[in-house]
C-alpha positions in Angstrom: 122.8 -114.4 149.8 124.7 -115.5 146.6 127.7 -114.3 144.7 128.4 -115.0 141.0 131.7 -114.9 139.3 131.6 -115.9 135.6 130.0 -119.4 135.7 130.7 -120.0 139.4 127.8 -119.5 141.8 128.3 -119.6 145.5 125.4 -119.7 147.9 126.1 -118.7 151.5 123.6 -120.1 154.1 123.1 -118.6 157.6 124.9 -120.5 160.4 122.5 -122.2 162.8 124.0 -122.6 166.3 124.3 -126.1 167.8 121.8 -127.5 170.3 122.7 -127.8 174.0 123.7 -131.4 173.4 126.2 -130.5 170.7 124.1 -131.6 167.8 123.7 -129.3 164.8 120.7 -127.1 165.0 117.9 -127.2 162.6 117.2 -124.3 160.3 113.6 -123.1 160.6 111.5 -123.2 157.4 111.5 -119.7 155.9 108.1 -118.0 156.3 106.5 -120.8 158.3 106.1 -119.0 161.6 104.4 -116.0 160.1 102.1 -118.3 158.1 101.0 -120.1 161.3 100.6 -116.9 163.1 98.5 -115.3 160.3 96.2 -118.3 160.0 95.8 -119.0 163.7 97.8 -122.2 163.8 100.1 -121.3 166.6 100.5 -124.0 169.3 97.7 -124.0 171.9 97.0 -126.0 175.0 95.4 -129.4 174.3 92.6 -128.8 176.8 91.9 -132.5 176.7 91.6 -132.8 172.9 92.9 -135.9 171.1 94.5 -136.2 167.7 91.1 -136.5 166.0 87.6 -137.8 166.5 84.9 -139.9 164.8 81.3 -138.8 164.4 78.8 -141.6 163.9 76.5 -141.3 160.8 73.4 -141.7 162.9 74.3 -138.4 164.7 75.1 -136.5 161.4 71.8 -137.6 159.8 69.7 -137.2 162.9 66.9 -134.6 163.0 68.4 -133.0 166.1 71.8 -132.5 164.4 70.4 -131.2 161.1 68.3 -128.7 163.0 71.1 -127.2 165.1 70.9 -123.4 164.7 67.5 -123.5 163.0 65.1 -120.9 164.4 62.0 -122.3 165.9 63.3 -125.8 166.4 63.8 -125.1 170.2 63.2 -122.0 172.3 66.9 -121.1 172.2 69.2 -121.8 169.2 72.7 -120.6 168.2 74.9 -120.8 165.2 77.7 -122.0 167.6 75.9 -125.2 168.6 77.5 -127.5 166.0 81.0 -126.0 166.8 80.6 -126.6 170.5 79.3 -130.1 169.9 82.4 -130.9 167.8 84.7 -129.5 170.5 83.1 -131.8 173.1 83.2 -134.8 170.8 86.9 -134.1 170.1 87.6 -134.5 173.9 86.7 -138.1 173.8 89.7 -140.5 174.4 90.2 -143.7 172.5 92.7 -146.5 172.7 93.4 -149.4 170.4 92.7 -152.7 172.2 92.5 -156.3 171.1 89.3 -158.2 171.7 89.0 -161.9 172.6 89.6 -162.9 169.0 92.8 -160.8 168.8 91.2 -158.2 166.5 92.4 -154.7 167.3 89.6 -152.1 167.8 89.3 -148.5 168.9 87.8 -148.5 172.4 86.6 -145.4 174.2 88.3 -145.0 177.5 87.2 -141.7 179.0 84.8 -141.2 181.9 82.3 -139.0 179.9 83.2 -135.9 181.9 84.3 -133.0 179.8 85.1 -129.4 180.6 84.4 -126.6 178.1 84.9 -123.2 179.5 84.1 -119.7 178.1 87.8 -118.9 178.3 88.7 -121.9 176.2 86.1 -121.2 173.5 86.9 -117.5 173.4 90.6 -118.2 173.0 90.0 -118.8 169.3 90.4 -115.2 167.9 89.4 -113.9 164.5 92.6 -112.5 163.0 90.8 -109.9 161.1 88.5 -108.4 163.8 90.8 -109.4 166.7 87.7 -110.7 168.6 86.6 -114.1 169.6 85.1 -116.1 166.8 82.3 -117.3 169.1 80.9 -114.7 171.5 80.0 -115.5 175.1 76.3 -115.0 174.4 76.5 -117.5 171.5 78.3 -120.0 173.8 75.5 -119.8 176.4 72.8 -120.2 173.8 74.7 -123.0 172.1 75.0 -125.0 175.3 71.2 -124.4 176.0 70.4 -125.8 172.5 72.6 -128.9 173.0 70.9 -129.5 176.3 67.4 -129.1 174.8 68.1 -131.5 171.9 69.6 -134.2 174.0 73.3 -134.0 172.9 74.7 -133.2 176.3 73.8 -133.2 180.0 75.2 -131.3 182.9 77.2 -133.6 185.3 78.4 -130.8 187.6 77.1 -127.2 187.2 80.2 -125.7 188.9 80.3 -122.3 190.5 80.7 -123.5 194.1 84.1 -121.9 194.5 86.6 -120.1 192.3 87.9 -122.2 189.4 85.0 -124.7 189.9 84.2 -125.4 186.3 81.1 -126.9 184.8 81.3 -130.5 183.6 79.3 -131.9 180.7 78.6 -135.4 179.6 77.6 -136.7 176.1 74.3 -138.5 175.7 72.4 -140.3 172.9 69.0 -138.7 173.7 69.2 -136.7 170.5 68.0 -139.8 168.7 64.6 -139.4 170.5 64.3 -135.6 170.0 61.4 -134.2 168.0 61.0 -130.6 166.7 59.7 -128.3 169.5 60.7 -130.8 172.2 63.0 -129.7 175.1 64.8 -132.7 176.7 66.9 -130.8 179.2 67.4 -127.2 180.5 69.9 -125.7 182.9 68.9 -124.4 186.3 68.5 -120.7 186.2 69.3 -118.0 188.8 71.0 -120.2 191.3 73.7 -118.4 193.2 75.9 -121.0 195.0 79.3 -120.5 196.6 81.6 -118.3 194.5 79.0 -118.0 191.6 77.7 -114.5 191.0 79.9 -112.8 193.6 82.1 -109.8 193.1 85.6 -109.7 194.5 85.8 -108.1 197.9 87.8 -105.0 198.4 90.3 -104.7 201.2 88.3 -102.0 202.9 84.6 -102.6 202.8 83.6 -100.4 205.7 82.5 -96.8 205.2 84.9 -94.6 207.2 81.9 -92.3 208.1 79.4 -95.0 208.7 78.9 -98.2 210.7 80.9 -101.4 210.0 78.8 -103.6 207.6 79.4 -106.7 209.7 79.0 -105.2 213.1 75.9 -105.3 215.3 74.0 -102.0 215.4 73.2 -100.9 218.9 70.8 -98.1 219.7 72.4 -95.0 221.2 72.0 -95.0 225.0 69.8 -92.4 226.7 69.8 -90.8 230.2 66.8 -93.0 231.2 68.8 -96.2 230.3 71.8 -95.4 232.5 72.5 -95.9 236.2 73.1 -92.7 238.1 75.4 -94.5 240.4 77.6 -95.8 237.6 80.7 -93.6 237.4 81.0 -94.5 233.7 77.5 -94.9 232.5 78.3 -94.8 228.8 81.7 -96.5 228.9 83.6 -93.9 227.2 80.8 -92.3 225.1 79.9 -88.7 225.7 76.5 -88.0 227.4 75.0 -84.7 226.6 73.1 -83.4 229.7 70.6 -80.7 229.1 70.1 -78.3 231.9 66.4 -77.4 231.8 67.0 -74.5 234.2 69.1 -72.5 231.7 
């Protein structure tokens, strides 16, 4: 807000409260937060990503990379394959270390075990449609294409218990891939542990039927009982038919 009186101009700025340690607070840049929110730049969890990554030229110019998403190159292709590959490459960890000659170099220090879940990929939302940029079906097909063309391998398929996530590893087998070739596939239709199970309800038994986990015993008959036993059916009613009536 500003006030002008003849040639005098006074600008009044909003007061920003001090921080907890007594230092003056910092005024937020006007319009910056709405800009980040509108363009999807709000702060997200790192999920193992570094500040950046490096892609070797041999990968970019390889036949396998140039054919990602091309129909007919493998039985399953997806437009999401290059995006998923970049996400996995961005999870690599590097450190600057000196070699024996004292020259500083970037050295990869991760264990080649990376997690890329459906929830993580689907967390990137299109601000216009309010839907995930990459659908779950595209993620599945993309992983299958990366396996088929030798970019990744499955280290741990996951699914043995809740929150047991699949683990992938990067490989250089894409350099050997030829059109139509399938280097790896994932195991299909394997139900292990928690995988493929529905949550159990608190009451799984039918109130009018037998318990699903109980042993089913045949109903006793007159022939199966001992006439001298005062309680032949142990509390169960026995219907006696009088043939003389």
